[in-house]
MIVONU-21504 format. One line per field, with one value per residue (C-alpha): x, y, z; residue in three letters. Coordinates in Angstrom, 1 decimal. Example, Ala and Ser with C-alpha at 12.3 -4.5 7.8 and 13.67 -1.06 7.14 Angstrom:
u 12.3,13.7
v -4.5,-1.1
w 7.8,7.1
rest ALA,SER
//
This chain:
u 0.0,1.0,-0.3,-0.1,-0.7,0.2,1.7,4.3,6.5,3.7,4.6,1.7,4.0,7.1,6.9,6.3,7.5,9.4,6.4,4.2,6.7,7.0,3.2,3.1,5.7,4.0,0.9,2.8,3.0,5.7,6.1,4.3,4.3,4.8,3.6,5.9,5.0,7.6,9.8,8.8,12.1,10.5,8.8,12.1,13.9,11.3,11.4,15.1,14.2,11.4,13.7,16.2,13.6,11.9,14.2,11.4,9.3,9.0,8.0,5.9,6.7,4.3,2.5,-1.0,-3.8,-4.1,-0.6,-1.0,-1.5,2.1,3.0,0.4,3.1,4.9,3.1,6.1,8.1,6.0,7.3,10.8,10.8,9.3,12.0,14.8,13.6,12.8,16.4,17.9,15.4,16.6,13.4,11.0,8.7,5.8,4.7,2.0,-0.2,-1.3,-4.7,-7.7,-9.8,-12.9,-14.3,-12.1,-10.7,-7.7,-6.1,-7.8,-9.1,-7.2,-4.0,-4.7,-5.2,-2.0,0.1,-1.6,-0.8,2.9,3.3,1.6,4.0,6.9,5.6,5.4,9.0,10.2,8.1,6.7,3.1,1.0,-0.9,-4.2,-6.3,-9.6,-12.5,-15.6,-13.5,-13.9,-14.6,-11.7,-9.4,-10.1,-10.0,-6.5,-5.2,-6.4,-4.9,-1.5,-1.1,-1.0,-2.0,1.4,0.9,-0.5,-1.3,-3.8,-7.0,-6.1,-8.6,-11.3,-14.8,-16.2,-19.0,-19.2,-18.5,-15.2,-14.1,-14.9,-13.1,-10.0,-9.9,-10.2,-7.1,-5.2,-5.4,-5.6,-8.3,-7.2,-9.6,-9.1,-10.8,-14.0,-14.9,-15.5,-17.9,-21.6,-22.9,-20.4,-22.7,-22.6,-18.8,-18.7,-21.0,-18.7,-15.7,-17.3,-16.9,-13.1,-11.3,-9.0,-6.0,-6.6,-7.3,-5.0,-5.4,-4.3,-4.8,-4.2,-3.0,-3.1,-6.6,-9.7,-9.1,-11.2,-13.8,-13.2,-10.6,-12.7,-12.1,-8.5,-5.3,-4.9,-1.7,-0.4,-1.1,-4.8,-4.7,-5.6,-9.1,-9.3,-8.1,-10.7,-13.5,-12.5,-12.0,-15.6,-16.8,-15.1,-16.0,-12.5,-10.1,-8.2,-4.9,-5.8,-6.9,-3.7,-1.6,-3.5,-3.2,0.5,1.1,-0.8,1.4,4.5,3.1,2.3,5.2,8.0,9.4
v 0.0,3.6,6.8,9.1,12.3,13.0,15.8,13.9,17.0,18.8,19.7,17.5,14.5,16.0,14.3,10.7,10.7,7.4,5.6,6.9,5.6,2.3,1.8,2.7,0.1,-2.5,-1.9,-2.8,0.6,0.6,4.4,7.7,11.0,13.8,17.3,20.1,23.8,25.6,27.9,26.5,25.8,23.8,21.4,21.1,20.1,17.5,16.2,15.3,13.4,11.5,10.6,9.2,7.0,5.9,6.3,5.2,8.3,10.9,14.6,17.1,20.8,23.7,26.8,26.0,28.5,29.4,30.9,32.5,35.9,36.0,36.3,38.8,41.3,38.8,35.4,34.2,34.3,31.3,29.2,30.4,29.3,25.9,25.5,26.3,23.9,21.2,21.3,20.5,17.9,14.7,12.8,15.4,14.0,16.5,20.1,20.4,20.8,23.6,24.9,27.0,27.2,29.4,28.0,29.8,32.5,33.0,34.5,36.7,34.6,36.4,35.9,32.2,31.9,33.7,31.6,28.4,29.3,30.0,26.6,24.7,26.3,25.2,21.6,21.7,22.9,20.3,17.6,16.6,15.9,18.3,17.6,19.5,21.0,22.3,23.3,25.1,26.1,23.2,25.1,27.5,24.7,22.7,25.8,26.8,23.2,23.2,26.7,26.2,22.4,22.4,18.8,17.9,18.3,15.3,14.9,14.0,15.5,14.9,14.1,14.0,15.1,16.4,15.3,13.2,16.3,17.1,13.4,13.2,16.5,15.4,12.0,13.7,15.7,12.4,13.0,10.5,10.7,10.1,9.2,9.7,8.8,10.7,7.7,5.7,8.3,7.2,10.3,9.9,7.8,10.3,10.2,6.5,6.5,8.8,6.7,3.8,5.6,6.1,3.5,1.3,2.4,6.1,5.5,6.4,6.2,8.7,9.8,13.6,13.0,14.4,15.4,13.4,10.1,7.3,5.3,3.9,6.6,9.6,12.5,11.4,12.4,10.6,8.9,6.9,3.5,4.2,4.3,0.6,1.7,3.7,0.7,-1.6,0.9,1.2,-2.5,-2.9,-0.3,-2.1,-5.5,-6.9,-8.2,-5.5,-6.9,-6.5,-2.9,-2.2,-3.7,-1.7,1.7,1.1,0.5,3.7,5.6,4.4,5.2,8.8,9.8,7.5,7.1
w 0.0,-0.5,1.2,-1.7,0.3,3.9,6.0,8.1,8.2,10.1,13.7,14.8,14.3,15.8,19.2,18.0,14.4,14.9,16.2,13.4,10.8,12.6,12.5,8.8,8.0,10.2,8.2,5.0,3.5,0.9,1.0,1.4,-0.5,1.9,1.2,2.0,2.2,0.0,2.0,5.4,7.3,10.1,7.6,5.7,8.8,9.8,6.2,6.7,9.9,8.1,5.3,7.7,9.4,6.2,3.2,0.7,1.3,-1.4,-1.4,-3.2,-2.7,-3.4,-2.3,-1.0,-2.0,1.7,1.5,-1.9,-0.4,0.7,-3.0,-4.0,-5.1,-7.3,-8.0,-10.0,-6.7,-5.5,-8.4,-7.8,-4.2,-5.2,-7.8,-5.4,-2.8,-5.4,-6.8,-3.4,-2.4,-4.1,-3.2,-4.6,-7.2,-7.6,-7.4,-4.8,-3.2,-5.3,-6.5,-5.5,-2.3,-2.5,0.7,3.1,0.8,2.9,-0.2,-2.8,-5.7,-8.4,-6.4,-5.9,-9.6,-10.5,-8.0,-9.2,-12.8,-12.1,-10.4,-13.2,-15.6,-13.4,-13.2,-17.0,-17.3,-14.8,-16.4,-13.1,-12.0,-9.8,-6.6,-6.8,-4.0,-5.2,-2.9,-4.2,-7.2,-9.6,-12.8,-12.4,-11.3,-14.5,-16.7,-15.4,-15.7,-19.3,-20.0,-18.4,-18.7,-22.4,-22.5,-21.0,-17.2,-15.4,-11.7,-9.1,-7.7,-4.1,-1.3,-3.9,-2.6,-5.9,-8.1,-11.3,-13.4,-11.7,-11.8,-15.5,-16.2,-14.3,-16.0,-19.4,-18.6,-17.8,-14.0,-11.3,-8.5,-4.9,-2.2,1.6,4.8,3.9,1.7,4.9,6.5,6.8,4.9,2.1,-0.1,-3.1,-3.0,-3.0,-6.0,-7.8,-6.8,-8.7,-12.0,-11.6,-13.5,-11.5,-13.4,-12.3,-8.6,-5.7,-1.9,0.7,4.3,4.1,7.7,10.3,8.9,8.1,10.0,8.6,10.5,13.1,14.0,13.1,15.4,16.2,14.6,11.3,10.2,7.2,8.7,8.5,4.7,5.0,5.9,2.6,0.7,2.3,1.5,-2.1,-2.5,-1.3,-3.8,-6.6,-5.4,-5.2,-2.5,-0.5,-1.6,-5.3,-4.8,-2.9,-5.6,-8.3,-6.5,-5.7,-9.4,-10.2,-7.8,-9.5,-12.9,-11.9,-9.6,-11.0,-7.5
rest MET,ILE,ASP,SER,HIS,CYS,HIS,LEU,ALA,ASP,GLU,THR,PHE,ALA,SER,ASP,LEU,GLU,GLN,VAL,VAL,ASP,ARG,ALA,ARG,GLU,ALA,ASP,LEU,GLU,ARG,ALA,LEU,ILE,ILE,LEU,GLU,ALA,GLY,ASN,PRO,LYS,GLU,ALA,ALA,GLN,ALA,VAL,LYS,VAL,GLN,ALA,LEU,TRP,PRO,ASP,VAL,ARG,PHE,ALA,ILE,GLY,VAL,HIS,PRO,HIS,GLN,ALA,HIS,GLU,PHE,ALA,ASP,ASP,PRO,GLN,ARG,ALA,ALA,THR,ILE,VAL,ARG,GLU,GLN,TYR,THR,VAL,THR,SER,SER,ALA,ARG,ALA,VAL,GLY,GLU,ILE,GLY,LEU,ASP,TYR,HIS,TYR,ASP,PHE,SER,PRO,ARG,ASP,VAL,GLN,GLN,ALA,VAL,PHE,ARG,ALA,GLN,ILE,ARG,LEU,ALA,ARG,GLU,LEU,GLN,ARG,PRO,VAL,VAL,ILE,HIS,THR,ARG,GLU,ALA,ASP,GLU,ASP,THR,ILE,ALA,ILE,LEU,ARG,ASP,GLU,GLY,GLY,GLY,GLU,VAL,ARG,GLY,VAL,LEU,HIS,CYS,PHE,THR,GLY,ASN,ASP,ALA,LEU,ALA,ASP,ALA,GLY,LEU,ALA,LEU,GLY,PHE,PHE,VAL,SER,LEU,ALA,GLY,ILE,ILE,THR,PHE,PRO,LYS,ALA,ALA,PRO,LEU,ARG,GLN,THR,ALA,ARG,ARG,VAL,PRO,LEU,ASP,ARG,LEU,LEU,THR,GLU,THR,ASP,SER,PRO,PHE,LEU,ALA,PRO,VAL,PRO,TYR,ARG,GLY,LYS,ARG,ASN,GLU,PRO,ALA,TYR,VAL,ALA,ARG,VAL,VAL,ALA,ALA,LEU,ALA,ASP,ILE,HIS,GLN,MET,PRO,ASP,SER,ASP,LEU,ALA,GLU,ARG,THR,THR,SER,ASN,PHE,HIS,THR,LEU,PHE,ARG,PRO
//
């Protein structure tokens, strides 16, 4: 199994990082993709510790839409910072997470869009995939991916909670769809229905830990080991053994991120 999106460099894991990694490996996780906030020295330092404990982890580096306002005067500077950190992080495999968030609007929407565009152009230049965050901004997210991706940029719609239209649009662009613990929530029936339409060769699993712990851990801190619950839920949806679903999504991860 692979956790294709987690935040192990977050300070939430600082006090028991070794134990969290041990539990992930005991749960038969091959590796995890860890998201790093570009230009955050604390996360960069913890990333070094994670790599030492778990050499198979890989990283994605980007400016989240919540932080886009920090680059309002020069959106291109966001891409520059990502580029600089990417070039010195040997295990970096993607640009992300990046995108648009119109739910919280912590950053002005035009600034979010400009920072998003700059980072997609960087990913296109680096020939690396993108990890996409989109919340209540689906039409603009897809439009910008079409505009800036040029049919060349691939990636993943992370922690997917969208509808059929978003799934179809992402798939049409060659993107993968990643499901997190929300798929296990009792009220997530519409999401489970949408997950059924995602082809097995475009499916990924993640935790987005420390957020969104799956049932039966809901309300607690999430961690990579719990991705097994997501695998089980998706295996049930696709009516196949857990082991087969895990093997399929692991293969998909390697296809996209070339780890």
